[in-house]
N, C-alpha and C positions, 0 to 999 in steps of 0.2 A: 520327543521333546527337543532333542538336539537338532532334528530336521527343522522344527519350528524356528529355532534361533537362527539357523542358516537362511531360511526363507525371509525372515524379518530383516536380517542384515543386508541381503541382496536387494530387497524391495526399497528400503529407505536410503541405501548407499551412504551410511554414516561412517566417520572415522572409527577405526577399530576400538580405541579406548572409550570414546563416547558411546558407541554401540553397546559395549560390554556393560558399562555402568547403568545405562538406561534399561537394558534387558534384565539385569540383576534386580534393579529397583522395582520394575513393573511386575516381573514374575513373582517376587517376594510378596508384593502387595496383593496380587491376585490369589495366590495360594493361601496366604494368611486369611483372607476373607472367606475362601472356600472351606478351609479346615476349621476355622474358628480358633485357631492357635497360631502362635507366631511361627512363620516359616521364613528361612533364610536361604537364598539361592546364590551360588557362586559359579562363575564361568571362568574357565581356564583353557584357552584355545578352543578345541571342539568338545571339551569335557564339561559336563554339567553336573553339579553337586547340589542336592536338595536336602535341607535339614529341617525337621519339624520339632518344635519344643514339646517335651513331655514332662511328666513328673507331678508330684502332689506336695501339699504342705508348703507351697512357696518355692520348692526346689525346681530348678530348670535343668533339664537334660535334653540335649539335642540328639535326635535319632535320624540317621540317614535314610532317605527314601530312594529307592531305585526309580529313576525317571521313566523307565519303560513300563512301570506298573501303574502309572497314573491313568485314571479313567479318561475316555475320549471326550466326555463333556468338560472335564477339567482342562484338557489341552485346548479345546475350543475357547473356553473362558479365558485362558491365558493368552491365546492369540488375539482375542478381541481387546483385552486390557492393554497388551503391549502395543498393538497397532494404534489404539486410541491415544496412548501416551506419546508415542513417537510422532503421530500426526500433530498433536498439540505442540510438541517441541519444534517440529518442522515449520508450523505456522508462525510461531514466535520468531524463529530465525528469519522467515520471510518478511514479517512485520518490521523487524529491525533494519532490514534492507530497504523496504519500501518507504519507511517514514522519512527518509532523506529527500523524497519527492515533494514534501510539503513546501508550498511557496514557489513552485516552479510551474512553467507552462508546458503542456504536452499536446501533441497532435493525436487525436483519436478518431475512431470511426464508430458511428452510431450502429450498435448491433441490434438493439430492440427498443421500441417505444412502448412503455408499459401502459396499462389502462389508466393509471393516475396521471399520465403525461410525463413522468420522469423518464430519463434516458439511461439505458445500459450501454456503456461506451467501452470499447476495446482500444488499448494503445500498446505500443511495443517498446520495450526497454532493452538496450544492449547491456549484457552482463559478461564482460570478458569476451569469450569466444561463442557466447550463446545469445540468442534473442528471445526474450521472455514476453509472453502475452499477459497483460494485466487488465483486469476488469474494474471499472469504476461506475459510479452513479452520479448523474446530474439531475437534482430535483427540479421541479417546475419553478420553485422560488428563485433558483439560480440561473434561470433562462431569461434572456431579454424578452419583454412583452411582445415585440414584433416577430420573434422567432417561434414562440410557443404554438404548438399545433402544426408547425410546418416541417418538422424534422421527419426524416424517413431513414430506414435502415440503409447503410452504405454511405450516408453523408459524412464528409470529413471536415472537422473543425478543430481549432485550438481551444483547450480548456485550461483553466487555472486549478491546480490541485490545492484545495482549501483544507482538507482534513485527511488523515490516514489513521483509522481507529482499529483497535484490537477488541473485538466483541467476544465476551465469554459466554459460551452456550453450554455450560456444564462440562461434559467430557470432551467438547471440541471448542476450538477458537475459530472465529471468522474475521477476515480482514475487510474493513469497509473503507473504500477509497471514495471520497466525496469530491466532486468536480463542480466548477462554476464557470459560467459565461458572462457573469455580471460584475465580477470583482474589478476594483480599480487597479489592481496589480496586473491584470491581463494586458491592457494597452502598453504599459511601460515595458513589460517583459518582451512583448512582440517587437517593439521598436528596438530594444537592446539587442535582441536576437538577430534582427534583420540588418541593423546598422553597425553593430559592433561597438557602439558608443555606450559608455557607462554613465552613471549619475543621471539617469532619466527618471523623472517622477510624474505620475499622474496625480494632478491636484483636484480634478473634478471629473465626474463621469455620470452621465445619464445613459444607462445601458440601452443600446439600440438607437440613440439619438446623437450624443455628443461626448467626446473625451477631450479634456484640456490637459496637455502634457508640457512639462518644463524640461528643457534639454540644455546642456552647457554649450552647444554649438549647433549650427544649422545642419539639419538632417536631409539626406537625399529625398527629393520629392517622390521618387518611385517607392521608397521605403514607407513614407507616410501613406501613400495611396494604397499600397498593398495591405498595410495594417487596417486602414479604413474599410477596405473591401472585406477583409476577414471578419471584422467586427460588425459590419453592416451599419456603420454610423460615421458621422463627421469626426475628424480628428484635427484638433488645433494644437500646433507645437509652438510654444514660446521659447525663444532661444537668444543667445547672446549675453552680453554683460548685464542686461536688465532682467534676466530670467531668474536671478537668485531670490529676489524678495519683492513681493507686491507692495509692501509698505515703503521700502526704499524708493521704488519707482514712483509712487505717489508723491513722496516728499520732494524728489528731484523734478517732478512734473515732466517726466520723460515717458513717451509711449513705448510699450514693449515692441520687440521685433517678433513677428510670428509668421507661420505658414498655415494654410488651410489645406485639408484634403477633403473634397466633397464627393459623395457617392450618390 
């Protein structure tokens, strides 16, 4: 049983204090279920202490059990329960990290086109000194009509991260990252990223046809053209002092200043 604890600690690479608490809780729960009586497990360094509740007439007496005398099937059960619990905890930690991606644009590579037309997309995220590979899904409904059926594995595109969900599957959790190519936020994020200019807003979009964007200043033409090429649609950028309000512009009877990028 002590060897099991060491294996689990090395496999999941958790901080010592967190690892000890999780192991104690998971082992206590697994052995309580197996014995049908309350079992309490304590870890101190490499030492493992197991106590089983005994007694009658409502009295509770804790009897110490030698870990080495536990049956092999109980040890296997403990390993399964502990690994399941630690995997759930690891997934929750991963979810708390990934949910910060909501509302951002990421560049991904199509890994697989599923039978229903949805895309399995891989993208990479820098985490301090590590680069992590994240998988997401782009449903058919979030693909521009002109692009549907034309994707192939290896294609590289920008996607908007619309949702990051934690799905409970009983003993396990799954992280579901939802991506979109049709969001109104995608054109404005791409223009911000490529130009370095903030306060850019997309006020109208017909995915695959046209995006109308408002900017506080004139944007470089190559930036607009690169964004249009990525989206596969025309991009119209309204800029200057008249970009703030369509209503004010109409009252002043002044035409907006704008640029087109045609593809």
